[in-house]
Each structure stands twice: as structure tokens, then as C-alpha cells.
C-alpha positions in Angstrom: 173.7 210.2 151.4 175.5 208.0 154.0 173.0 205.7 155.8 172.4 206.7 159.4 171.9 203.1 160.6 174.1 200.3 161.6 176.2 199.0 164.5 177.7 201.8 166.4 175.7 204.4 164.5 174.2 207.1 166.7 171.3 207.2 164.2 168.2 209.3 164.2 165.7 209.2 167.0 162.4 207.8 165.8 159.0 208.1 167.4 156.2 205.6 166.5 152.8 206.7 167.9 149.4 205.1 168.0 146.6 206.2 170.2 144.8 202.9 170.0 147.7 200.7 171.0 147.0 199.1 174.3 143.2 199.1 174.1 142.3 198.4 170.4 143.1 195.2 168.4 143.3 196.3 164.8 145.7 196.8 161.9 147.2 200.2 162.9 147.9 199.0 166.4 149.6 195.9 165.0 151.6 198.0 162.6 152.9 200.3 165.3 153.8 197.5 167.7 155.6 195.4 165.0 157.5 198.4 163.6 158.7 199.5 167.0 160.0 195.9 167.8 161.6 195.4 164.4 163.4 198.8 164.5 164.7 198.0 168.0 166.0 194.6 166.9 167.8 196.4 164.1 169.6 198.8 166.5 167.5 201.9 165.7 166.8 204.5 168.4 163.0 204.2 168.5 160.4 205.0 171.1 156.9 203.6 170.8 154.1 205.8 172.2 150.8 204.2 173.0 147.7 204.8 175.1 149.2 202.8 177.9 152.7 201.8 178.9 153.8 198.4 177.7 156.8 196.0 177.2 160.0 197.1 175.5 159.9 200.6 177.0 156.5 201.6 175.3 155.6 204.9 176.8 152.0 205.5 177.9 150.3 208.7 176.8 147.1 209.7 178.5 144.1 210.4 176.2 140.3 210.3 176.0 139.9 206.8 174.6 137.4 206.5 171.7 135.2 203.9 173.5 134.6 206.0 176.6 131.7 208.2 177.6 134.1 211.1 177.9 135.2 210.9 174.2 131.6 210.5 173.0 130.5 213.4 175.1 133.2 215.7 173.8 132.5 214.7 170.2 128.8 215.2 170.6 129.1 218.5 172.3 131.3 220.1 169.6 129.9 218.4 166.5 127.4 221.2 165.9 130.2 223.7 166.1 132.1 221.9 163.2 134.3 219.8 165.5 135.8 218.0 162.5 137.7 221.2 161.7 139.8 221.0 164.8 140.1 217.2 165.3 136.9 216.7 167.4 134.5 215.3 164.9 134.2 211.8 166.3 135.2 209.8 169.4 138.2 208.5 167.4 139.2 212.1 166.5 138.8 213.2 170.1 141.1 210.3 171.1 143.7 211.3 168.6 143.6 215.0 169.4 143.9 214.4 173.2 146.7 211.9 172.5 148.5 214.4 170.3 148.3 217.2 173.0 149.7 214.8 175.6 152.4 213.5 173.2 153.6 217.0 172.2 155.7 217.8 175.3 157.2 214.3 175.2 158.5 214.5 171.6 158.7 218.2 170.6 162.5 218.0 171.2 164.9 215.2 170.8 163.2 213.3 168.0 164.0 213.5 164.3 161.0 211.6 162.8 157.4 210.9 163.9 156.0 207.9 162.0 152.3 207.5 162.4 149.2 206.0 160.8 146.6 207.9 162.8 145.6 210.8 160.5 144.6 213.4 163.1 147.8 212.8 165.2 149.8 213.2 162.0 148.0 216.4 161.1 148.6 218.0 164.4 152.3 217.3 164.3 152.7 218.3 160.7 151.3 221.7 161.7 153.5 221.8 164.8 156.7 221.1 162.7 155.9 223.7 160.1 155.4 226.3 162.9 158.6 225.4 164.7 156.8 223.9 167.6 158.1 220.3 167.1 161.4 219.1 165.8 160.3 215.8 164.3 159.5 215.5 160.6 156.2 213.6 160.1 155.8 210.6 157.9 152.1 209.8 157.5 151.4 206.2 156.4 147.9 206.2 155.0 146.5 203.0 156.5 143.0 204.3 157.1 142.0 205.3 153.5 142.0 209.1 154.0 141.0 211.2 151.0 143.0 213.8 149.1 142.1 216.6 151.4 144.0 214.8 154.2 146.9 213.3 152.2 147.8 216.6 150.6 148.7 218.1 154.0 151.9 216.2 154.4 155.4 216.7 153.2 156.1 213.0 153.5 153.5 210.4 152.7 153.8 206.6 152.8 151.4 204.6 150.7 151.0 200.9 151.3 150.3 199.4 147.8 151.4 200.0 144.2 147.7 200.6 143.3 147.4 203.4 146.0 150.7 204.9 144.9 149.7 205.0 141.2 146.2 206.4 142.0 147.7 209.2 144.1 150.1 210.6 141.5 147.6 213.0 139.7 146.7 214.6 143.1 150.2 214.7 144.6 151.4 218.2 145.6 154.6 219.0 143.6 156.8 219.3 146.7 155.4 216.2 148.4 157.8 213.2 148.8 155.8 209.9 148.4 157.0 206.5 149.3 155.5 203.1 148.4 156.2 200.8 151.3 154.0 198.0 152.4 153.3 196.8 155.9 155.3 193.8 157.0 154.9 190.7 159.2 157.1 188.8 161.6 157.4 185.5 159.7 158.9 183.7 162.6 156.0 184.5 164.9 153.3 184.0 162.3 154.2 180.6 160.8 152.7 177.2 160.4 152.7 175.0 163.5 151.1 172.2 165.4 147.4 172.4 164.3 146.1 169.9 166.8 147.8 171.7 169.7 146.5 175.0 168.5 142.9 173.7 168.2 143.1 172.2 171.7 144.1 175.6 173.1 140.9 177.2 171.7 138.7 174.1 172.3 138.1 173.7 168.6 137.1 170.3 167.1 140.2 168.4 166.0 138.8 167.0 162.7 136.7 169.9 161.4 137.5 172.0 158.4 137.9 175.4 160.0 137.3 178.7 158.1 138.8 181.7 159.9 137.9 185.4 159.6 139.8 188.1 161.5 138.1 191.4 161.2 136.1 193.9 163.3 132.8 192.1 163.9 130.5 194.6 162.1 128.3 194.8 159.0 129.6 198.0 157.5 132.8 197.5 155.5 133.7 194.1 157.1 130.4 192.5 155.9 130.3 189.8 158.5 126.6 189.4 157.8 127.5 188.4 154.2 130.0 185.9 155.5 127.5 184.3 157.7 124.9 183.9 155.0 127.4 182.6 152.4 128.9 180.1 154.9 125.4 178.9 155.7 124.6 178.4 152.0 127.7 176.3 151.2 127.7 174.1 154.4 124.0 173.2 154.7 124.8 169.7 153.3 127.6 169.1 155.7 126.9 170.9 159.0 129.1 168.7 161.2 132.3 168.8 159.2 132.9 172.6 159.0 133.2 175.4 161.4 133.4 179.2 161.0 135.5 181.1 163.5 135.3 184.9 163.6 137.8 186.9 165.7 137.9 190.7 165.8 137.2 193.9 167.7 133.8 194.3 169.3 131.6 197.0 167.6 128.2 198.5 168.2 126.5 195.8 166.2 128.6 192.9 167.3 126.0 191.4 169.7 123.4 191.5 167.0 125.7 189.7 164.6 126.5 187.1 167.1 122.8 186.5 167.7 122.2 186.2 163.9 125.1 183.8 163.6 123.7 181.6 166.3 120.3 181.6 164.6 121.7 180.9 161.2 124.6 178.5 162.0 124.1 177.2 165.5 127.2 175.3 166.6 128.9 175.8 163.2 130.1 179.3 164.2 132.3 180.5 167.0 132.9 184.2 167.8 136.0 185.4 169.6 135.6 189.1 170.2 138.6 191.2 171.3 141.0 188.3 171.3 144.5 189.6 172.4 146.9 189.7 169.5 149.3 187.5 171.5 146.9 184.6 170.9 146.5 185.2 167.1 149.5 183.1 165.9 147.9 180.0 167.4 144.5 180.9 166.1 145.8 181.0 162.6 147.6 177.7 163.1 144.2 176.2 164.1 142.5 177.1 160.8 142.5 175.5 157.3 141.7 178.7 155.4 141.2 182.4 155.8 138.5 184.6 154.5 138.1 188.4 154.4 134.6 189.4 153.2 135.2 193.2 152.8 135.3 194.7 149.4 138.4 196.9 150.0 141.1 197.5 152.5 144.0 200.0 152.5 146.2 197.1 153.3 145.0 194.5 155.9 147.8 193.1 158.1 145.5 190.1 158.8 146.1 189.0 155.2 149.9 188.8 155.8 149.3 187.1 159.1 147.2 184.4 157.5 149.5 183.8 154.5 152.6 183.7 156.8 150.8 181.0 158.8 150.3 179.0 155.6 146.6 179.7 155.0 145.1 180.2 151.6 143.2 183.5 151.5 139.7 184.0 150.1 139.1 187.6 149.2 137.3 189.9 146.8 138.6 190.1 143.3 139.9 193.7 142.9 143.4 195.1 142.2 144.2 196.1 145.7 143.7 192.7 147.1 145.5 191.0 144.2 148.4 193.4 144.7 148.7 192.4 148.4 147.8 188.7 148.3 149.3 187.7 145.0 149.5 183.9 144.5 148.3 183.3 148.0 144.7 184.1 147.2 141.5 182.6 145.8 139.6 185.5 144.2 135.8 185.9 143.5 133.5 188.9 143.1 132.1 189.3 146.6 129.6 191.9 145.4 127.5 188.9 144.1 125.4 186.6 146.2 126.8 183.1 146.1 130.4 184.2 145.2 131.9 183.7 148.6 130.0 180.4 148.9 131.6 179.3 145.6 135.1 180.3 146.8 134.6 178.3 150.0 133.5 175.3 148.0 136.6 175.5 145.9 138.8 175.9 149.0 137.3 172.9 150.7 139.3 170.8 148.2 142.4 169.7 150.0 144.8 169.8 147.0 143.7 173.3 146.2 144.3 174.5 149.7 147.8 172.9 149.8 148.8 174.4 146.5 147.7 178.0 147.5 149.0 177.8 151.1 152.5 176.9 149.9 152.5 179.8 147.5 151.2 182.1 150.2 154.0 181.4 152.7 156.7 181.7 150.0 155.3 185.0 148.8 155.1 186.5 152.2 158.6 185.5 153.1 159.9 187.1 149.9 157.8 190.2 149.9 156.5 191.1 153.4 158.9 189.7 155.9 160.8 192.1 158.2 164.0 191.3 156.4 162.4 192.4 153.1 160.7 195.6 154.3 162.4 197.1 157.3 165.6 198.0 155.4 163.4 200.0 153.0 161.8 201.8 155.9 165.2 202.8 157.2 166.2 204.0 153.8 163.0 206.1 153.8 164.0 207.7 157.1 167.4 208.5 155.6 165.7 210.1 152.6 163.3 212.2 154.8 166.1 213.4 157.0 167.9 214.6 153.9 165.0 216.5 152.5 164.3 220.1 152.9 160.9 220.5 154.5 159.0 223.1 152.3 155.9 224.9 153.5 
């Protein structure tokens, strides 16, 4: 098949959609923004649809945002009626469904592909395409860890890691086209830089060893409570020379975790809730190492951001993380008390950090840069456009 991209090519019209973009600081939102920008730079015809209008022609789509009383009220009112069956089972589902209904008249004609990681949005438009109500073929990239019941709905499925791709094969419908393509990172934007200047910008101590965690500030899944206790255990003997910085989205239990951190660590911990992503490159530059205490992630763009910034990554020892982080990681079994503390103690050694950080940056440039991944995404689009859509 002749590629549809290139200088002077009319090319397909691509829609990238994300209901949280503009009001949520997380991986899916970062993926959507980065993909839209990279495709535009490469000359593709792409429109990014988000909860609110933004730079680069991002189109705002009204919806009931998940953190509002309206979304909570709708989810609560229909939950006893089986709201999950029609995309209303949670405030996040309500956000996606209301977003999809507003998006439909904007893209039902004139677009060839809808690329999305929000599962309910993807489901609505897969149904619309099959019924002739939308012209865009859907590519669902499973960045939220949906189960087989969801993934089997789609004619075109993108999985983000080799482990996820291999695990899916026994459950794959015969006619489903599955792609293994990772997320990517802008290695020019996320890169090592002036550490002293970055620390001054966040009012961080110039001489401390700074451990950075970027994750939603919550117990469930992200295990911020485990991080606090493990950091306390390993730094009791040296309270002045180390600092833990935690930046991430505010959650229902964030305030309690902040209070626990103050009690346990005092001035040795700094929380930065809901920090805008525009400030993240400098925050990575301010740190000495990066830690993610969760036991699993579907991908974790923060891992790429950290490694591209030249930080060694401390993470749980499991195949998914090893497949993503490769030589840029220091791995321990985080299901055990004391394991993260041991990883931190090892990473406090300067020579160890330098060795791993060099490997991390090189690995990201080779494997996860826009130059390495975006051409493969364009090839995926060409393949999808050449496929007959069964069902």
C-alpha cells in the first residue's frame, strides 16, 4: 500500500480525542497532547479534541467533567439502573459519554480515523461506525487497563507493551487487527538541563538529594502511603540531606496523605498537587532520581519523561516495567516492606545513579522518541485505512 503521508500528500484526516485534556494532568491527557503535536509537526491532517479549546487549534468539546457535582449526580442517579451498561456507571463514564455525544456532530463526517485512549468514547464511536453513523474508523489504545470484555469490542486495537500484546493473543477475536506500539516522548522537551536553575524555580534546596515521584496522590494503585513509609525508613539517619517531592493529580484522599507525610517526614517531603504539565520538564531536571511505587501500569508516560530527563527509575520488578524501562531502571519487589527503602539506599550511591541515568537517556532516545515511534503510528493508520471493517 502506498503511504498516505509526506510533503504534499493530502493524507487522511485524523481525530485525536481525550475528555480529560484541559482539566486533568495524567498519562492519557499527555498522550493525546503529545500525539497531536507530533502529527502536526510531521505534516499530518490532525485535529485534537479536548474538554476545552487550547493551543494549536485544539477544539473544545463540552461535557460533564468527572470532578463536578453534575457528573457525580448523574452517575449516582443511574447507578441502580445499571448505568455501566450505557456509559454512565461512574463520573468518568459520564464525562466520556457526554463528551462523545458532543463530539459526534463534529467528526461524524470528514474524518478517516479516530484515535483514542478513553474506553467509553472509543466504544460509542465503534458502535457509530458499525451502524454507519460515523465515518471514522476507531483505533482504541488500551492505556487504562481495560479487560477482555472491552478490548474485544474493537476492530482495531493498539497495545502499548510487548507483554500486553502477547497476553492478549489467546483472547483476540479472529478479525481484530492488533498493533503493538508504545507511547512516546518529546526528547527535546524532556531532557537533562540546569539542575540548580530548576531547583531555584521550585524553591528546592540546592544541595539535597531529591527523590521525585510523579503520580496521582492516592493510596490505591499509586501506593503513595508505601512510598512515604519507605522513604522515612531509609532516611532517618540523614534527615537533612534528602528530600522527597511528590507531584500529581489531587484525589479524594490526597489531603489525608499530605497530612500523613507531614507527620512522618516533616520538612523532608514536598507535595505539588495538580502541577501543570508545562512545568514538568523543569521538575524532572531538579531531581536526582525517580520512583514509581505502583505495582503495575499499562504504560506510564512519567517513566519516559523521567528517563528522557536523565533520571534513574526505581520501580517494581515485574515484566511490564522491565519491558518499558529496560536498562534505565533499578528493580525491587515492592510488594515487600523494606524493598523500596533498599532501592533508595542503592540509588543514593552517586556512581550507581550516573551509570543508570546514562543508560536511561540513551534507551529512551532509541526506543521512545518521536522519531522512533511516530512513523510507526503513521504506518498503523495506513494499515487501518486499508483494512475492511468487519462486523
